[in-house]
C-alpha positions in Angstrom: -2.7 30.7 74.3 -1.5 29.2 71.1 1.5 30.5 69.7 2.0 30.2 65.8 4.3 31.9 63.2 3.4 31.6 59.5 6.0 32.7 57.4 5.2 33.7 53.2 7.4 34.2 50.5 7.1 38.2 50.5 8.5 38.8 54.4 12.4 37.4 52.5 12.5 34.9 55.1 15.7 33.3 55.8 17.7 30.5 57.7 18.4 34.1 60.1 15.1 35.1 61.1 14.3 31.3 62.1 17.1 31.3 64.5 15.9 34.6 65.8 12.4 32.3 66.7 14.5 29.5 68.0 13.8 30.7 71.2 10.2 30.3 71.3 9.3 27.4 73.3 5.8 27.6 73.7 5.5 27.6 69.4 2.9 25.4 68.3 1.9 26.0 64.9 4.6 27.1 62.0 4.0 27.6 58.5 7.0 28.4 56.1 5.2 28.9 53.2 7.3 29.6 49.8 10.3 30.9 51.7 13.3 29.6 49.3 15.6 31.2 51.4 14.8 28.7 54.3 16.8 25.5 54.6 17.1 22.5 56.5 19.5 24.4 59.1 16.6 26.9 59.7 14.3 24.4 60.3 16.4 22.5 62.9 17.3 25.4 64.9 13.3 26.2 65.7 12.3 22.5 66.4 15.1 21.8 68.1 13.2 23.8 70.8 9.6 23.5 70.0 8.9 19.9 71.3 5.3 21.9 71.8 5.0 22.1 67.9 1.7 20.5 67.1 1.4 21.8 63.3 3.8 22.0 60.7 3.1 23.3 56.7 6.3 23.6 54.5 6.3 24.6 51.2 9.6 24.0 49.6 8.6 26.3 46.4 11.5 26.4 43.7 14.9 25.7 45.5 13.5 23.0 48.0 16.4 23.4 50.4 14.2 21.5 52.9 14.4 17.9 52.8 15.1 14.6 54.8 17.7 16.3 57.0 15.1 18.7 58.2 12.1 16.5 58.3 14.2 13.9 61.0 14.8 17.2 63.0 11.5 17.2 63.2 11.3 14.0 64.4 13.6 14.1 66.8 12.2 16.9 68.4 8.3 17.2 68.0 7.0 14.4 69.8 3.3 16.4 69.5 3.1 16.6 66.0 0.0 16.3 64.9 -0.6 17.8 61.4 1.8 17.9 58.8 1.9 20.2 55.3 5.0 18.9 52.5 4.5 20.3 49.5 7.6 20.1 47.5 9.8 18.8 49.6 12.0 15.8 49.1 11.5 13.4 51.7 12.4 9.6 51.3 11.4 6.2 53.3 14.1 7.0 55.7 12.7 10.5 57.0 9.1 9.4 57.0 10.3 6.0 58.7 11.6 8.0 61.5 8.2 11.0 61.2 5.8 7.7 61.5 8.0 6.1 64.8 8.5 9.2 67.1 5.6 11.5 65.8 2.8 9.1 67.0 0.1 11.6 67.5 0.5 12.6 64.1 -3.5 12.5 62.6 -3.5 14.5 59.5 -0.7 14.2 56.6 -0.4 16.0 53.2 2.5 14.9 50.5 2.2 17.2 47.7 4.7 17.5 44.5 7.5 15.6 45.7 9.1 13.3 43.0 10.9 10.5 46.3 6.9 10.0 47.8 6.5 7.0 46.0 4.5 3.6 46.7 7.6 2.5 49.1 7.1 5.8 51.2 3.2 5.3 51.0 3.5 2.1 52.3 5.9 2.9 55.3 2.9 5.4 56.6 0.4 2.7 55.9 2.6 0.6 58.7 3.7 3.4 60.8 1.4 6.1 61.2 -1.3 3.8 63.3 -3.2 7.5 64.5 -3.1 8.9 61.0 -7.1 9.8 60.1 -6.8 11.9 57.0 -4.0 11.8 54.1 -3.7 13.8 50.7 -1.1 12.8 48.2 -1.0 15.5 45.5 1.6 15.0 42.1 3.7 12.2 43.5 4.7 9.2 41.8 2.0 7.1 43.5 0.8 3.9 42.0 -1.8 1.7 43.1 0.6 -0.4 45.0 0.7 2.2 47.2 -3.0 2.1 47.0 -3.0 -1.6 48.2 -0.5 -0.5 51.1 -3.5 2.1 52.2 -5.9 -0.4 52.0 -4.6 -2.5 55.1 -2.8 0.1 57.1 -3.7 2.8 59.1 -6.3 1.3 61.0 -7.7 5.1 62.2 -7.7 6.6 58.4 -11.0 8.1 57.4 -10.9 10.0 54.4 -7.9 9.8 51.4 -7.2 12.5 48.8 -5.2 11.2 45.7 -4.9 14.1 42.8 -2.5 14.4 39.9 -1.1 10.9 41.0 -0.6 9.4 37.1 -0.1 5.8 38.7 -3.4 5.8 40.4 -5.8 3.9 37.8 -9.5 3.0 38.9 -8.5 -1.0 39.8 -6.3 0.6 43.3 -9.2 3.0 43.9 -11.8 -0.5 43.6 -9.4 -2.5 45.8 -8.7 0.3 48.5 -13.4 1.3 48.4 -13.4 -2.5 48.7 -11.4 -3.0 51.8 -12.3 -0.1 53.4 -16.3 0.3 52.9 -16.3 3.4 55.7 -13.6 5.2 54.4 -14.2 8.0 52.2 -12.3 8.7 49.4 -11.5 12.0 47.5 -10.1 11.7 43.7 -9.1 13.4 40.5 -12.6 13.7 38.0 -11.4 11.4 35.7 -10.8 8.8 38.0 -14.3 9.2 40.1 -15.9 8.6 36.7 -14.2 6.0 35.4 -14.7 4.4 38.7 -18.5 5.6 39.3 -18.8 3.5 35.8 -17.9 0.4 36.7 -19.9 0.6 40.4 -22.9 1.7 38.9 -25.1 4.1 41.5 -23.1 2.9 44.5 -20.6 6.2 45.2 -21.0 6.2 49.0 -16.8 6.8 49.9 -16.5 8.5 46.4 -16.4 12.6 45.9 -14.3 15.1 43.6 -11.4 17.2 45.4 -12.7 21.0 45.2 -10.2 23.0 43.5 -8.3 25.2 46.0 -9.4 23.1 48.9 -7.0 22.3 51.7 -5.2 19.3 50.8 -6.1 17.7 54.7 -9.8 19.0 55.4 
């Protein structure tokens, strides 16, 4: 039986609530969605005893009280992590470096709405997340250099989504597509239109992201 816990904003969850469920050693799925009273302390209290955790979704919402410190605890205690979704979580290369080193089963990663996710962080993912298959980047200060890093990294990558990343241009997209012919690349509509215009009718690795779509599906 898979044990999963999902906390949403209307439940008024705090670090005390997380500490209360920290004894659930069989926990495999944890969602903290718009829970402003949860911090690194609460997350750490759960993951320290959750070595079986496979899926972790965190939406930092307005307070952004979960950052590198909490994610480093995840990296140290959750070697079986396969899916990680971070929304409004300010994680840097330091946190990603440890995650990619310790969580070697990580296959699905979404990074959304973070000012600390730039080309250096994407380069770290490209160099070290060898099991990664699906990657979503949304509203982060990533540029074409990040796309170039993905072109030569993550050998098992099959799908990339890039949304609302103003630094990514059709040139970066073209480099990624030319280097990884079998890769499915989903992009914002304006970039898609420009790239199709440059490539003619060959759009076999290009698609438009639907509104409201799961970031890593």
